[in-house]
N, C-alpha and C positions, 0 to 999 in steps of 0.2 A: 148194295144195300148197306153194308156195314160202313162204307165211307160216308153215306148220307146220314147214318146215325151218329157217327163221330163228329161230323160238322154241326149236327144238331145240338149234341151235347155242349160243344164249344160255344155255340151261339147262347144256349140257355144258362151257362155259367156266368155269374156276375163279374163285371170288369172293375178292377182296382187301379188306381193310379200307380205309375211306376216309381219305385223306391229310389231316391237320389242316392248317389254315390257319396260316402263320407270317408272314403280312405284318405283323401288329402288332409281333411280336418284332424283325423285321428293321428296321422303322421305328424302334423304340426304340433300337436299336443303331447306326443311322444318325445319330439325333439325339445320342446320347452322343458318338459319334466327332466329329461336327461341333462340338459344344461344346468338346471337348478340344482340337481344332485351333485354335478361335477363341481359347481362353485362352493356348495357347502362342504363337499370333501376337501377342496383345496384350503378352504378357511381352517377346517379341523387340522389339516395337515401343517398349516402355517403355525397354528398355535402349538402344536406338539413340537414344532421344530425350534421354537424359541428357547433360548438357553434358561436354564434355572437361575433365578436371582440368588444372590449371596445371602439374602434373608431366609429364603425357603429351602436353601441347600442343607442337607443333612450333615450332622457333625462328622468331622474326618474325611469329607469328600471335597476335593477341589473342583470348582467349576471353571470352565474355560471362559475367558472374558470375550465379548462380543467383538467382531471384527472392527468395528469403529473405534473401540478403546485400545486397540493394539499398540499404537504409537504412545499413547499416555503411559500405558503399563510398561513399555520398554524404556521410556524416559525415566520413570521411577525406578525400574530395577537398575539402571546404570547409575543414578544418583546414589542408591543404596550401596551399589559395589564401590563407588568411588569413596563414599564416606567410610566404609569398613576398611579399605585400603588406607586411608589417612590414618585411621585410629591404630591400625596394625603397625604402621610405621612409626607413629607417635609413641607407642608403648615401648618401654625398654625390652630388648630381646633377651636380656640376661641380667642377672644380679650386679655382674660387674658394670655394665651400663648405667644401672640405677645408682651405683656406688661411686659414679663420678664426682669430682669436686664441685662444689656449689659454684654458679657463675658469678664472678666478682666484677664484672663489666659495669652494672649499674652503680655499685658501691663506689668503684673508682671514679666514675663519672661525676657522683655527687660530691665527693671529695675535692675534685679538680675544680668544679664549679664554685664551691665555697672558697677555695684558695684564691681564685681569680677575682671573685668579689672583694675579698680582703685586700688584695694587691691593689685593685683599681681604687678603692677608697683610700687606702694609705697614701697612694701617689698623689691623689687629689688634695689631701690634707697637707702633704710636704710641700706641694707647689703653691697652694693657696694660703697656707699659714693659719693664723688664729682667725684672720677676717672671714674664712668660710665657715667658721662655727656659727650657728644660728643664735640670735640674741647676744652675740659678743659685742662688747663696746669697742668703738673704733679707736679711741685713744689709749686702749689696753695693750695694742700690738706694738710693743717696744722690741728692739732686738733680742734681748735676753729672753723674753717669753717666746718669741719666735724660734729661737734656737732650741730651747727645752721642748717645745711643741713639735717640732720638726724631728727631734730624736724619737719621741714616742710614736709618731706617725710612721717613721721609718721602721721601727721595730714591728709595728703592726704589718707592714709590707713583708717583713722577713718571716713572720708567722704564716702569712698566706702563701709564700713561697714554699715553705716546709710542706703544707698540704699539697701543693701542686707536685713536688717531687716525691712524695708518698704515692700519689696517684699514678705517677709514670713509672716509678720503680717500686713495685709492691713489696720487694724484699725489705724495703725500709718502713715497712707498716708498724714495726715495734715503736717507732717514734710518734706514732699517731696519738698515743695516750699522753704523751708530754705536750705536744701541740694543742690538743683539745683542753689539757689542764690550764695552759697559759691563756687561752681565749676565755675559758670559764672564770678564771680568776680576774680578768678584765671586767667581765659582767658583774662579779661581786663588787669590784671597785666602784662601779657606776651606782650599785645599790648604796654602798656606803656614802658616796657623795650626795645622793638624793636625800638620804636621811639626815646628813649634817648640813648641806647648804641649800636645800630646797628642790623643787620639782624642776628639771631641766626641760628642754624643748622635746616636743612629741617624737621628733625623728631620733633624738638620742635614746629616747625610751624604747623605740623600735629595735635600735641597734643592742640595746641591753637585753632585750628579750631573745634576739638571735644568738647572743653570745652565751646566754644561760641554757637555750635549749638545743641548739644544733650540735654542739660538741658531745653532749651525753648521747643524743640519738645516734650519732655516727659511731660512738663506742658500742652502744647496744647492738647496733647492726653488724658491726665487725664480730662481736663475740657470738652473735646467732650463726654467722657464716662458718667461724671456726668450729662451734658445737655440731652443726650439721654435718660438716665434713669429717669430723671425728666419728660420728654415728655411721656414715657411710663406709668408713675405713673399717670400722669393727664388724660391720655386716659382711664386707667383702672377705675379711680374714676368717669369719666363722664359716662362710660358704666354701672357701678353699679347704679348710681343715675337714669339713664334712665330705667333701669330694675325695680327699686323700684317704680317709678311713674306709 
């Protein structure tokens, strides 16, 4: 009887459609959400891992350069080290090195070149005679004039030799004043000739300028070398006296 009643109750209950399983859909949604969250987490981690730029870095804090710029920074550091090394070697290590005598090589070379120029010009005048003078008349070159002109041209060669000897043997530098004075007086003679006899050829005017300008410049240069050497010697003596005290 009870079995019949239970079966009758089941038959009287309304039947509903079976609920479909959504486990697979929920699982897919769960996996998709997890992947999205992991991607966002990676992006946030990558942003946090980026090095701080030099503009945003706080004061007094060194920021490591990115790996891509390591080579460039290393090259820059090596260049800076080489530059510092060169400057260190270029500087005098002591006052004694700073007080070394002034280099006279450039001065001696200039004196020698000027002497060689005078020798070359004088030899050309001796061999060519009066005829090599610009604007000189041809009928004026008689033996007497040639002899007198060759004498003065040879004297010009001798003055040039004195400049060369002074450059080679610098202990004879005291004769430089005399040699420069002789050349300067020659330039003054050209000025007097210009005033008394008229304007010469332009090449002779150029020679006059060199004879009036170069000798004084050489004397001023030599006096500057002597003065700088004396100052260096005084500095060295003062430093030695202080070291003894």
